[in-house]
C-alpha positions in Angstrom: 151.5 -63.0 -14.2 152.2 -60.1 -15.1 148.8 -59.9 -17.0 147.0 -60.9 -13.7 148.9 -58.1 -12.0 148.2 -55.5 -15.2 144.6 -56.6 -14.3 144.7 -55.6 -10.9 146.0 -52.0 -12.0 143.7 -51.3 -14.2 141.0 -51.8 -12.2 142.5 -50.1 -9.5 143.2 -47.2 -11.6 139.6 -47.0 -13.0 137.7 -47.2 -9.5 140.3 -45.0 -8.1 139.2 -42.0 -10.9 135.5 -42.8 -10.1 136.3 -42.3 -6.8 138.0 -39.3 -7.2 135.1 -38.2 -9.8 132.5 -39.1 -7.6 134.3 -37.1 -4.1 134.6 -34.1 -6.4 130.8 -34.6 -6.5 129.8 -35.3 -3.0 131.8 -32.6 -2.1 130.1 -30.3 -4.5 126.7 -31.6 -3.6 127.3 -31.4 0.0 128.3 -27.4 -0.8 125.3 -27.2 -2.8 122.9 -28.4 0.0 124.8 -25.7 2.1 123.6 -23.0 -0.2 120.4 -24.3 -0.9 119.5 -24.4 3.0 120.7 -20.5 2.9 119.1 -19.6 -0.6 115.6 -21.4 0.9 116.2 -19.5 4.7 116.5 -16.2 2.7 113.5 -17.4 0.5 111.5 -17.9 3.0 112.2 -14.8 4.6 111.9 -12.6 2.2 108.1 -14.3 1.4 107.4 -13.5 5.2 109.0 -9.9 5.3 107.2 -9.0 1.7 103.9 -10.5 3.1 104.2 -8.1 6.6 105.4 -5.2 4.6 102.0 -5.6 2.4 100.2 -5.8 5.4 101.4 -3.5 7.1 100.9 -0.9 3.8 97.7 -1.9 3.3 96.9 -0.9 7.1 98.9 2.1 6.8 96.5 3.1 3.4 93.5 2.7 5.6 94.5 5.1 8.5 95.8 7.7 5.5 92.6 7.4 3.9 90.3 8.1 6.8 92.7 10.9 7.4 92.1 11.9 3.8 88.5 11.6 4.3 88.8 13.6 7.5 90.6 16.9 5.6 88.3 16.6 2.2 85.4 16.5 4.8 86.6 19.7 6.5 87.7 21.4 3.2 84.0 20.5 2.0 82.9 22.1 4.9 84.7 25.2 4.4 84.4 25.8 0.4 81.0 25.6 0.8 80.3 28.1 3.2 82.4 29.9 1.2 80.7 29.3 -1.6 76.8 29.6 -0.3 78.5 33.4 0.2 79.8 33.7 -3.5 76.2 33.0 -4.4 74.8 35.4 -2.1 76.9 37.8 -3.8 75.9 37.5 -7.1 72.4 37.8 -6.5 72.8 40.5 -4.6 74.7 42.1 -7.6 72.2 40.5 -10.1 69.5 42.2 -7.4 71.4 45.6 -7.8 71.9 45.5 -11.4 68.0 45.0 -11.8 66.8 47.9 -10.1 69.7 50.0 -11.4 68.9 49.5 -14.9 64.9 50.4 -13.8 66.4 53.6 -12.1 67.9 54.5 -15.8 65.4 53.9 -18.1 63.3 56.3 -15.6 63.3 59.6 -16.5 63.1 62.5 -13.6 60.3 64.9 -14.8 61.6 68.4 -16.4 59.7 70.4 -13.4 61.6 68.1 -10.6 65.2 68.7 -12.1 66.7 70.6 -14.8 69.5 68.0 -15.5 66.9 66.0 -18.0 68.9 62.6 -16.1 67.5 59.6 -15.1 66.8 58.7 -11.2 70.1 56.6 -11.4 71.6 60.2 -11.4 70.9 60.6 -8.0 72.4 57.0 -6.5 75.0 57.2 -4.1 77.3 55.4 -6.4 80.4 56.2 -4.3 78.7 53.9 -1.3 77.7 51.1 -3.6 81.4 50.8 -5.2 82.7 51.1 -1.3 80.8 48.1 -0.3 81.5 46.2 -3.3 84.7 46.6 -3.6 85.2 45.9 0.2 83.0 42.5 -0.4 84.8 41.5 -3.1 88.2 42.0 -1.4 87.2 39.9 1.4 85.9 36.9 -0.6 88.9 37.3 -2.9 90.9 36.8 0.3 89.3 34.1 1.7 88.6 32.3 -2.1 93.0 32.5 -2.1 92.9 30.8 0.8 90.6 28.4 -0.7 92.8 27.8 -3.7 95.9 27.4 -1.6 94.1 24.3 0.5 92.5 23.0 -2.1 95.7 23.1 -4.0 97.4 20.9 -0.6 94.2 18.5 -1.0 94.9 17.8 -4.4 98.5 16.9 -4.1 97.1 14.8 -0.9 94.9 12.7 -3.0 97.1 12.5 -5.9 100.4 11.1 -3.7 97.2 8.7 -1.9 96.7 7.2 -5.5 99.8 6.6 -6.5 100.8 4.8 -3.1 97.4 2.7 -3.4 98.4 1.8 -7.4 101.9 0.8 -5.9 100.2 -1.3 -3.1 98.2 -2.8 -5.3 100.7 -3.6 -8.0 102.8 -4.9 -4.8 100.0 -7.1 -3.7 98.9 -8.4 -7.7 102.9 -8.6 -9.0 103.1 -12.3 -9.4 107.0 -11.9 -10.2 108.6 -12.9 -7.3 106.0 -15.9 -6.3 105.7 -17.1 -10.3 107.8 -20.2 -9.6 106.2 -21.1 -6.9 102.8 -20.5 -7.8 103.6 -22.8 -11.1 105.3 -25.5 -9.0 102.2 -25.5 -6.7 100.0 -26.0 -9.8 102.2 -28.6 -11.0 102.3 -30.6 -8.4 98.4 -30.0 -7.8 97.7 -31.5 -10.5 100.3 -34.7 -10.0 97.8 -34.8 -7.3 100.3 -34.5 -5.0 99.1 -33.4 -1.2 100.4 -29.9 -0.1 99.5 -28.9 3.4 98.3 -25.7 4.6 100.3 -25.5 7.7 103.5 -23.9 6.0 103.9 -20.9 3.5 103.8 -21.2 0.1 107.7 -20.2 -0.1 108.3 -23.1 2.8 106.5 -25.2 0.9 108.7 -25.2 -2.5 112.2 -25.1 -0.4 111.3 -28.1 1.2 110.1 -29.6 -2.2 113.4 -29.2 -3.7 115.7 -29.9 -0.3 113.4 -33.3 -0.3 114.8 -33.8 -4.0 118.1 -32.8 -2.8 118.5 -34.5 -0.4 117.2 -37.6 -2.3 119.8 -37.3 -5.2 122.9 -36.2 -2.4 121.9 -39.8 -0.5 122.2 -41.2 -3.6 125.9 -39.7 -4.7 126.4 -40.3 -0.9 125.4 -44.1 -1.6 127.6 -44.4 -5.2 131.0 -42.9 -3.3 130.9 -45.4 -0.4 130.2 -48.0 -3.4 133.0 -46.6 -5.0 135.2 -46.3 -2.1 134.7 -50.0 -0.9 135.5 -51.5 -4.3 138.8 -49.6 -4.7 139.8 -50.3 -1.2 139.2 -54.5 -2.3 141.2 -53.8 -5.2 143.5 -52.1 -3.6 143.9 -54.8 -1.1 143.7 -57.8 -3.4 146.7 -56.2 -5.4 148.4 -55.7 -2.2 147.9 -59.1 -1.5 148.8 -60.8 -4.9 152.3 -58.6 -4.5 152.9 -60.4 -1.1 152.0 -63.7 -1.9 151.7 -63.9 -5.7 148.4 -66.3 -5.6 146.8 -65.8 -8.5 144.8 -69.1 -8.5 143.0 -67.9 -5.2 142.5 -64.1 -6.0 141.2 -65.0 -10.0 137.7 -65.4 -8.7 137.3 -62.4 -6.9 139.4 -59.9 -9.3 136.6 -61.5 -11.8 133.6 -60.1 -9.7 135.7 -57.0 -8.9 135.9 -56.4 -12.6 131.7 -57.2 -13.3 131.6 -54.3 -10.3 134.1 -52.0 -12.5 132.0 -52.3 -15.8 128.9 -51.0 -13.9 131.4 -47.7 -12.1 130.6 -45.4 -15.6 126.8 -45.5 -15.2 127.4 -45.4 -11.0 129.2 -42.3 -12.1 126.8 -41.3 -14.3 124.1 -41.3 -12.6 126.4 -39.4 -9.7 126.1 -36.8 -12.5 122.3 -36.8 -12.6 121.9 -36.9 -9.3 124.4 -33.8 -8.8 122.8 -32.1 -12.1 119.4 -32.4 -10.8 120.6 -30.9 -7.3 122.1 -27.7 -9.3 119.2 -27.3 -11.4 116.9 -27.1 -7.9 119.6 -24.9 -6.6 119.0 -22.7 -9.6 115.1 -22.2 -9.2 115.5 -21.4 -5.5 118.4 -19.1 -6.6 116.2 -17.5 -9.1 113.7 -17.2 -6.4 115.6 -15.3 -4.3 117.1 -13.1 -6.9 113.7 -12.2 -7.9 112.6 -11.2 -4.4 114.7 -7.9 -5.3 112.0 -6.4 -7.1 109.0 -6.2 -4.7 111.7 -5.2 -2.3 112.7 -2.4 -4.4 109.1 -1.1 -4.4 108.5 -2.0 -1.2 111.2 0.7 -0.7 109.8 3.1 -2.7 106.2 2.9 -1.2 108.0 3.1 2.8 109.9 6.6 1.1 106.5 7.8 -0.8 104.7 7.2 2.9 107.2 9.1 4.8 106.8 11.9 2.2 102.9 11.8 2.6 103.1 12.4 6.3 104.8 16.3 5.1 102.0 16.5 2.6 99.0 15.9 5.7 101.1 18.8 7.8 100.7 20.4 5.0 97.2 20.1 4.1 96.1 20.7 7.8 98.3 23.7 8.0 96.4 25.2 4.6 93.1 24.1 5.9 93.6 25.6 9.8 94.6 28.8 7.5 91.7 28.4 5.9 89.5 28.4 8.5 90.9 30.5 10.7 90.4 33.3 7.7 86.9 31.9 7.0 86.2 32.4 11.0 87.9 36.2 11.4 86.4 37.1 7.8 82.7 35.4 7.2 81.3 38.3 10.0 82.6 41.0 7.4 81.0 39.2 4.9 77.6 38.9 6.0 77.7 42.9 7.0 78.8 43.7 3.3 76.3 41.6 2.1 73.3 42.8 4.4 74.3 46.5 3.9 74.3 45.8 0.3 70.9 43.9 0.1 69.6 47.1 2.0 70.8 49.5 -0.9 69.1 47.1 -2.7 65.6 47.5 -0.9 66.3 51.2 -0.2 66.6 52.0 -4.2 63.4 49.5 -4.8 61.5 51.9 -2.6 63.6 55.2 -3.8 62.1 54.1 -7.4 58.5 53.4 -6.2 59.0 56.8 -4.2 59.3 58.6 -7.4 56.3 57.5 -8.8 54.2 58.1 -5.6 56.3 61.6 -5.8 54.7 62.4 -8.7 51.2 61.4 -7.4 51.7 63.1 -4.4 52.3 66.3 -6.5 49.6 66.0 -8.7 47.2 65.4 -5.6 48.6 68.5 -3.6 47.8 70.6 -6.7 44.5 69.1 -6.6 44.4 70.0 -3.1 45.0 73.1 -3.1 42.6 74.6 -6.2 40.1 72.9 -3.6 40.4 74.8 -0.8 41.1 77.9 -2.9 37.6 77.5 -4.3 36.5 76.7 -0.6 38.1 79.6 0.3 36.6 82.1 -2.0 32.8 80.8 -1.3 33.7 80.9 2.4 34.6 84.7 1.8 31.9 85.8 -0.1 29.6 84.5 2.1 31.2 85.8 4.8 31.0 88.8 3.1 27.3 88.6 2.7 26.7 87.7 6.3 28.6 90.8 7.2 26.7 93.4 4.8 23.2 91.7 6.1 24.5 92.4 9.6 25.4 95.7 9.2 22.5 96.5 7.6 20.4 94.9 10.5 22.0 96.5 13.2 21.2 99.9 11.4 17.5 99.1 11.1 17.7 98.6 14.9 19.0 101.8 15.5 16.8 103.6 13.4 13.3 102.0 14.4 14.7 101.7 18.6 18.1 102.3 19.1 17.7 106.2 19.1 14.8 106.2 21.3 17.2 104.4 24.5 19.6 106.5 26.5 23.0 105.3 25.2 23.9 104.6 29.1 21.8 101.7 29.2 23.7 99.7 26.1 27.2 101.8 25.0 28.3 99.6 22.2 24.5 100.4 20.7 26.2 101.9 17.4 29.4 99.5 17.4 30.1 98.1 13.8 29.9 94.3 12.7 33.0 91.7 13.2 34.4 91.2 9.4 35.7 87.8 9.6 38.2 87.0 7.3 40.3 83.6 6.4 44.2 83.8 6.5 47.1 81.2 5.9 49.3 79.9 8.9 52.1 79.9 6.6 52.7 81.0 3.0 53.6 77.6 0.6 56.6 77.2 -1.8 55.3 76.8 -5.4 55.1 73.0 -6.1 56.8 71.9 -9.3 55.2 72.2 -12.4 55.0 68.7 -14.2 55.1 68.2 -17.9 52.7 65.4 -18.1 50.1 64.7 -16.0 49.9 60.7 -14.5 47.6 58.8 -13.6 47.4 55.6 -12.3 46.3 52.2 -14.1 44.6 50.5 -11.0 43.6 51.9 -7.8 45.6 48.9 -6.2 48.3 49.7 -7.5 50.5 51.0 -4.2 49.4 48.5 -2.0 50.7 46.0 -4.9 54.0 48.4 -5.2 54.4 48.4 -1.1 53.4 44.4 -0.9 56.4 43.6 -3.1 59.1 44.8 -4.3 59.9 42.9 -6.6 56.9 43.3 -9.0 56.8 44.9 -12.3 57.5 48.7 -12.4 54.6 50.4 -12.3 52.3 51.2 -15.3 51.9 55.0 -15.8 49.5 56.4 -18.7 50.9 59.8 -19.5 49.0 62.2 -21.3 49.7 65.8 -22.5 49.5 68.8 -20.0 46.7 70.7 -20.9 
């Protein structure tokens, strides 16, 4: 009898201990399920928020790229206009340098100047230098504003490139979804259909929740079975202590003892279920913890986007200053360039004019000699005609006039007029050139006047005899 009671006590103690252990498992499992739901909700929200942020960042990048394109196009237009002026300036300076080299090489004839210098000696270098300084000052000011705007545009480009790289890394970063992607691949290999209506994170959460819910149901079933067994053993013991009917309870006790033998396996199964639930929960928790990294990157991208707004404003301000200065000073640049071009043309014509001056002096000298020779001939002829006239008048008077009364022709004995040539002014003496200059061809003057960029006139010089 005592042995039977001990058997009942042992069975009851084992079932109660198993019940308590399963109850703890069940409580832990329910707690894990609640935490699982919370983690699943966070994971789903994180995925949705990250996806929304990615779309928002991409949209903002497109807008910023459009703004940058407009800023860069505006800067390129202004820069090109300034570079046109700079190129024009270099061309003008090159032309001036060429003509000044020509003037330096061409020596002034000693008969025209006692300084024995070149044509460059007569160049108004002060005017040329003043115009060049004014032009360089304006272009230097524009270059300063251009460089300032260029730095601002370059900084904007660098910041946009950095944001673009960060957004690209955010889109390509698989750290947050690594476990989910591997799970998706595994399930696809196992030919398990995954619906396309839900997000990847939601399907991942539902997958783990499904298995965890099944394990919780298993733990609950085991707990209910052990609790039922414990209640039956307790009822049997109470009845035995009350009635002492050992024979009637023996068969029932044997049946419960056989069930008690299976309780450790059930408890072990419940433990396995709890371990699986903890493993699933660990996967969810890990994915949730991984979401912190991309969101930190999102915060950094948001900060950079806020900073780039000020960079855009700075670039626009610098461009406006650049454009305003160009509009104000562009007319001055054109004026100085035009003046310097006119000076270049003037000194080209000055070079050509000097060559023509040498020929003009020689022409005047030759013309003066020709006219003097002609005057000598005319004076000789006039003198001869005067003498002839005087002789004819004398012969008339001797042969006929002396017989005529003076009242009939009072001027009969008047002498013939003596005509002579005289100059209206006394010309200044011509310079005495050191050489006789001759043209290479008769079309040289026409060619020089047709194009100021033709090669310098080649003169053949011979020593004045």
